[in-house]
C-alpha positions, 0 to 999 in steps of 0.5 A: 781529670780530678775524678780520674786522679782520685780513682787512680789513687784509690786503685793504687791503695787497693792494690797495695793493700792486697799486696800487704795482705799477701806479704805480711800474713803467714802462708797458712793465714793467706790460704785460709782467707783465700779459701774462705773468700772463695767458698763464700763467692761460690755460695753467692752464685754469679749475682753479687759474687764479688761483694765479700771480697770487696768488703774484705779489701775495703776494710783492710784499706781503711785499716791501712789508711787509719794506721798511716794517719796514726804515724803522720806528723799531723796526728802526733804534732803538739803545740810545742813542736809547732813553736820550735819549728817556728823558732827554727824558721826564725833562726834561718830568717836571721841568717839569710836576711841579716847575715847573722852567723849564717854558717851556724844559724842555718844548720841549727835552724834546720836542725831545730826543724828536723828535731821537732818533726813529730812522729809516733812514740805511743807506748814507748815505740822506738822507730829509731827516728828521733835524736834521743832514740837509741839506734837512730842516725841522729842519735849516732851523730849526736854522740859527737856532742854528748862526748865532747868530740866536735868542739876540739875539732872546731878548735883545731880549725879555728887555730889554723885560721887564727893569726895571733900577730896582734896579740903577740905585738901588744900582750897587754891587750890579753888582759881585756880578754881575761877581764871579759870572762867575769861574765862567766863567774858572775853567771855561775853565782847567779845560776846557783842562786836560782836553783841549779846545782854546782855542775849545772851552774858551771855549765851555764856560766860558760855561756858568758864567754860567747864561745859555742864549742866551749859551752858544749864541751863543758856541758857535756862533762858537767850537765849531761844527765848523769852523776857529777861530783855527787850531784844528779844533773839534768841534760842541759847540753841543748839549751846551753848550746843554743843559748851560746850560739844564739848570743854569738849570732846576736853580737851585732845587736847586743854589744853596740848599745852597751859599748856606747852606754859605757864610753864617752865620745872622746874615749871612742875617738882614741887612736891606738898605735899601729901594732908592730911587725911580728917575726916568723919565729915569734909566730911559731914560738907563741902557740908552742909556749901557749900550749904548754903554759895554758894546759899546765895551768888548766889541764881540763882545757887540754882537748880544746887548747891542745887542738887550738894551738896545734892548728896554729902550729900547722899554720905558722910552721910553713911546712904543713900547708896542706894540713892547715888548709884541710883543718880550716876549710873542709874539716871545720865545715863538716864538723860545723854542719854536724854540730849545728844540725845535731845541736838544733835537733836536740831541741825536741819540744818535750825536752827543750821547752822547760822552765830550765831552758828559759832560765838558761837563756835569761842567765846567758843574756845577762852573762853576755852583757856582763862580759861585754861591760867587763871588757870595756870597763877594764880598758878604761881602768887600764887607761888610768895607768897609761900615758895619754899617747898610749891609751887604749880605745875602750871599745876594743875591750868589748872584743874580749868575749870570744865570738871570733871574729864578730866582736872585733868587727863590731868594734871596727864598725863602732870605731868608724861610726865615730871616726871614719879613719880610725880602724880598730880591727887589728887591735880588737883581734888581740883581746878577741883571740885572747877571749877564746883562750880565756874561756877555754881556760875558765872551762878547764878551771870549772872542770877541776873544781866540779868534776 
């Protein structure tokens, strides 16, 4: 049975080779080759008449198979490609096995695999396959990343999903969202220290906000491989985006040890007053006032904050339910798929595996930890000035990073571990959504200084 299959495959290859010769050669060449072969057969007579023709076909078959092998991924694979594919599989594993941001890590992990399937590029040949090859489908989809199109659309969906009630009922918690942004500016200084120029350092620093769309938006403006503010920048969009989304997914791993280290058992048991009821008018006025106020302060954040508050207006107005539903379901899902896959595919081994990427991941980890610590410590400082019956549980400060809603969930889980009846989720959502606004404002400030 195996022998029959082998002969069948060889026969198919033989027929395909003949068809290839007839189709690809010009008519004159085909006729000449056929005439020469016919003449040789006539001279040979009946005995062994098919030898020249068979030799000709076998040579062409071997040539075709050799060319096929040259174009396979096995022939063009590098150790870098294999390493990145393993990383992509690891992302998918984390998403499925531990439920770490599956809506992000599954598309990104798959994109990493797609972006690192090796293909023939010798001599600068453009097969229009890779994400960096002009004219390829991936290259067109990646346009939404390099031009900062996808992040505002993500913010529109986030705005349509977000309830600002907890923030409106307790405005003081907004300070925790602002305090957590200290990670951004300290990492900016650190990036300058290790050798990145000003625009690149600004893009790297924003990872501390733990907001993937904001990180992509800012890096597309400041670290896109062009000339920015007189500096020649590297294209760091891929490493920055992967670092930001990786740390967002690892919130349940990174934050709890820092929260426990910086708080005492007594502080973790603090009960906060329930948030007050918020009127419909307040819910409608908040995004309108927030839009005007934040964009006047930081116009560079207009694409992000404009879409965030617009999405929230759609939600809270009560008269655009269909638009709000579309923004928070189908639209954000589509954009998340495109963003995740293209960001993942941008990690092509020869572009991504550099010393810069390693430093970006290290700085990103530091910035995220500093941001978490900043929120917790600032909550403790606030408690020094608050009456004992109105203090803030310092765990809530960790939600100041803008990984919505994972940071708030981590706060809830840590609170329940210490007191099963102490629910902190609604309190944590206030600094969490404030962190989204704060990171976008910080990005706009960076742009105003560095563009």
